[in-house]
N, C-alpha and C positions, 0 to 999 in steps of 0.2 A: 885560445883553445877552440877547436871546431865543435859545433853542436853534436856531431856524430860521436866525438870522444866523450862529451858530457853524457850523452845518451847511454853509452856503454858503461860509464862510471856509475850512473844511477842504477842501471840493471833492472829497469821496469819492463817486464815482458809485454811486447806488442804495443809499446808506447815510445814516442820519440820526442826529443826536445825541440820546441819551435821558437823559444825565446828565453833569454837569460837577462835578468836585470839585477843590478846591485842596489840594495836598499839599506836603510839604516838597520844595522844589526844582523845582516846576512844577505842571502841570495834569494831572489824570487824567480823560479823556473817554471815556465809554461810547458806542459806536456800534452800531446795529442795522440789519439790512437791511430795506428796505421790503417790505411784504407782496407787492407785485407783482413783486419781484425773482425771476427764475428761479433754480432750484437747479441749479448746475453741479457735477456729481459729481467729486470729486478722484480717484476710482478710474479711471473710464473717460473723463472729460472731457466727457461729454454732459449735456444738459439733461434733468432728470427732473421729472415732475409726479406729486404724490401726497402722502401724509401725512408730515408732519415727525415723526420719531421722538423727537428730543430736541434740546437746545441746549447749547452749551458756550462758554466765553469764553477768549480768548488775549490776552495783553498784547503790544503792539508799539510800538516807539519811532517817533515821527514828527518832522517838522521843527517847530521852535519856533513858538509862536503868541503874539502880544502880548508878545514878549520873554521868554517862559517856555518851559521844556522841556515837551514834550507826550508823554504815554504814552497810547496808545489801548487801551481794553478792547473788543475786537472780539467781538461775538456771532456764533457760527457755528452753523448748523443742521446736523442730522444726518438722513440719510435712507438707507433700504436700497436698494442698487443692484439693479435688476432683472436685470442681467447675471450677477452671481455671488452675489447674495443677501446680501452683506455690508454692514455699516453703514459709511458714509463721511461725513466732514464736507464741507461745500461748499467749493469752490475760490473764493478771493477774488483777483481779477485784480491789485489794487494792493498786495498783501501778499506778502512773501517768506516762505514757510512755515518754512524751516529757520532763517533768520536772525532771525525775529520782528521785522522792521522793515518799514516801507512802502517801496515802490519809490523814492519821491523821497528818502527818508532814505538809502537805499543809494546813490543817485546822488550825493548830497552827500558821502558817504564816499569814493566813487570819485574825485570831483573834487578833494577835499582831499588824498588820498594821491598824486595826480599832481604835487603841488607841495611836499609836506612828508612827514615820516615818519609811520608808523602811530601812534607814541606821541603825537606832537603833535596829530594829527587826533583821536585818542581823547580827549585832554585838552580840546580845543575843543568836542567834541560831548558830553562827559560820559560816555563809555563806555571800557572798558578796551581796551588795544591788541590783545589776543587776539581780541576780538570784531570789532574793526576789520579784522584780518587775514581772518577768516572771511567777513565781508561783502564785502570787497574782492576776495578770491579768487573768490567765487561770481559777482560782477558781471563780473569780467574773463573768466571762463570762458564766460559767456553771450554777451558781446560777441565773444569769439574765434570762437564758432560762427557768428556773423553775418558777421564781417568777415574772418576768416582761413580760412574754409572755403567754397569750395575755395581752395587756396593761391594767393595773388596772383602773377602773373607780371610780368616787366619786360623791356623791350628792351635797356636798358643797365643793367648791375648791377655791384655791387662785392661781393666776398666777403672777409671778414677774420675773424680769430680774436681773442678777448679772454679773459684769465684771469678766472675767477669764484671760484676757491678756490685755496689754496696747494697745493703739491706737484703743480704742472703740470696743474691741472684747467682745461680750456679749453672754450669754446663757440664755435660758428660762427654768424656773422650774415650774412645776405644782404640787401643794401640796394639799393633802386631809386634809381639815381643821379639820374634825372630828377625823381622825387617827393621825393628826399632823406629817405626813411623806411625803417625796417627792415620787411621784408615776410615774413621767415621766420628762425627760429633753432632751434638744437638743440645738445644737449651733445655735445662731442667735436670733433675737427678732422681726422678721417680722410677719405679719398675716399668711403668708404661713407656718411658723414654727409651730404656734399654730394650724393651720388647720390640720397638720399631726397628732397631738394628737387626735383631735376630729374624724378624719377619722379612726384612729387606734382602737378606742373604739366602733365604729359603731353607726349607727343612733339610735338604741334602747336605748343605754346608754346615748347618747346625749340628748334624750328626758327626761331622768330621772334626769338630772342635775337641781337642785333647785336654786342654787345661785353661783355666781362667783365674788370674790373680786379682783379688779384690781387696778393698780397704775395710772390709767387715760390714759394710752397709747392708742391712737386711733387704732393702729395695732391690739392690743388684743381685744379691744371693737368691731372692725369690724369682726374679726374672730368669736368671741363668738356670736354676733348677728346673723351671717349667719348659724352657725353650731348648737348652743344650743339655739334654739328659745324660749324654755320655761323658761330659766334661768333668774333670776333677777341679772342684772349686777350692782354691787355696787362699786362706786368710794370710795375706802377705806378712812376712816376718818383720819387715820395716815398720808397718803399721801396728803390729802387735807390740813391738818394743816401744814404739812411740806412745801407745796407750799406757804401758807400764811406767814409762818415765813421767808422763803427765800425772799419773796417780801419786808417784813419789813426790813430785813437785806440789801437788795439792796438800799432802801431808806436811811438807815443809812450810807452806804458807799458813796453814792452820796453827802449827806450833809456833811460828814466828809471831802471829797475832797474840797468842797466849803469852809469850815471853815479853812482848811489849806491854801488855796489861800488868804483868807482874814486875816489870822493870828489871828483867834479867839481862843485864848488859853483856854478860859472857855468852849467852845463847844468841842474842841479837847479832853480835859480831860474827858468830859462826854460821848463821842461817840467813844472812842478808842476800839480796838479789844477786850480788856479784859472786856469791859462793854457791849458787844453785847448781852450777855445772859440775861441781865436785860430786854431787849426789847423782848426777845423770851419767857420768863417765863409767866405763867398765873398769873393774879393779886393775886389770893389767895395764891400762892406759894412764893410771894415776902416777904422778910424780911422788917423790918421797915426802915433800912438804904437804901435798894434798892428802896423802895417806895419813899423816899425823893429824891434819885438820879434821878428817873424817873420823878418826879414832877418838878425838876429844869430843866431837859432837855426839857420837853414839854413846859415849860414856855419860854425858850430861842429860841426854834426852832419850827416853825409852821408845816412844813412837817412831822416832827417826831410826833408831837401831833396828826395830822390827821391820820397818819399811825397807831398809837396806838388805836385811836378811831375805825378805820376800822377793826383792828384785833379783838378788843373786841366785836365789833358789829357782826362780822361773827360767832364768837364762840357761840353766843346766838342761832344760828340756831339749834345746837345740843341739846339745853336745852328745845326745844319745845316738847309738849306732843304728837303731831301727825304730819302727813305729810302735811296736809293743812296749818296749822299755820307755819310750817317750810318753806313751799314754799313761803308764803307771806313774811316771814322774809328774805329769800334768795333773792327774787326779789327786795325787798327794798334795801338790801345791794348792790346788783349789780348796781342799779341805783346810789347810793351814791358813790360807788367806781369809776364808769365811769365818774362822774362829779366832782371828788375830785380835779382834776388838777394835780394829781401825775401820771405820765406816767406808772410807774410800776404797780400801782393798777388798772389803766384803762385797761391795757393788761390782768391782772389777772381776772378782771370782765368779759371780753370777753370770756376767757377760761371757766370760771364757768358758763356763760350763755349757752355755747354750750354743757356743760356736766351737766346741772342742774338736769336732771331727774336721772342721775346716782348718784349724790350726795344725792338726796332725797330718792333713793331706800334704803338707810341705814335704813330708818324708816320701810321699809317692811321686811327686813331681816338684822339684825345687825351683819352681818358677818364682820370679819376683816382679813386683811392680815398681822397682827402683827406677826403671826407664820412665814410668809415668810421672814420678816426682821430678826428674830432670826436665821432662817436657813441660810440666807445670811451671817450673821456673822460667823456661823460655817464654811461655804464654804471659806470665806476669811481667816479664821484661818487655814483651811486645805491647802490652797494654799501657805500660808506663811511657814507652817511647811515643805512643800516639796520644797520650793523655786521655785514654778511654775511647770507646767506639759507640756511636749512636745507632749505627746500622748493625743489627745482630747477625744478619746473613753475611755481611762483609767480614765481620770479626771471625766467624767460623771458617770462611775461606782463607783468611790470613793465617789462621792456625795451620791449615793444610799447606799453605805456601811456605811457612817457616819450619814446620815440624812434620810434614806429611808428604803425600804423593805429588803435590803441586809445586814442590820446591824446584827451582831451576837447576839445583845441584844434582837432582835425580833424573832430569829430563834426558832422553836418549840423544 
């Protein structure tokens, strides 16, 4: 094949193939700039005209050609910059200088790492995973400057936390509920962390926020109340029911311990770990056998019976047609739970009393942070695939790559 044909196949603007060698594992192709190619200084970024001082070569990986790996030997010219009098090599638009790969090779790395691990991507491309990490990080940082600066704003958003390391290390994610994508994240879960998001989008965008779904954390509520004053803060229904189920399970565990001390085999068999899901299910989702199981348990244990009544009573709040009737139902439930004689439900009633208006805001805007929980599962999967991340900045960018605006699936 003629060099001209290989030049066209490579498709490198203003460069031609001067030599092709077959080496172990692929092709080594030497490319040189055409004489008419302008010299773009890597120091000042401007075009210079004058005498070429010298030439040097750099090796760069490129996409495969004819089923073989390709390594480019790129000839770079050197010229003295008239601005500072120093020698600089020319800037090559399609070459990443620090990574020593072409832009399209880096693009391939970025696309592969969005669906698999760095180790697997490196094996497929024939490079080590440390190099994959450097290429991927540089590409993500470049994309972040284009797509995440300035910070994207949303009218309806969800804020949630997710653990990224052990010992209670958390990060905060802000999700655009309408677009179903992560638009901002940062390490930590304090009100100051969320304040940084609101400050980054500016006062005008804060005023446009219509609703914010939260998990009930007072740090997020405080920040949103101060910064997004027009937003309806919704204590997400999923997290409310989750708190309710956790309280029911707390009662079960306490009664199970008592039954074991008293050697009540009948209760132990009905309240074991495997039977806990019978207490957490909705009534309409129970099978006939599970209904009988629950009826026997409630007949034998009064605290469990009260806990199930309180659970079913609270769920009626969300069946009400409007906010006023829901408020009446919620206040009635809080009074019942506080006087139930069950410490766990008395504590829950106090929490719901303090956040009652955020629970009732669900009737104003039925926004949910369910998308946040789905994204959290993706983040946990991402963390497991990589066996953890040492570089926090890289992990935040990977979340945007898999769940946000940096995903290649959303690229134009």
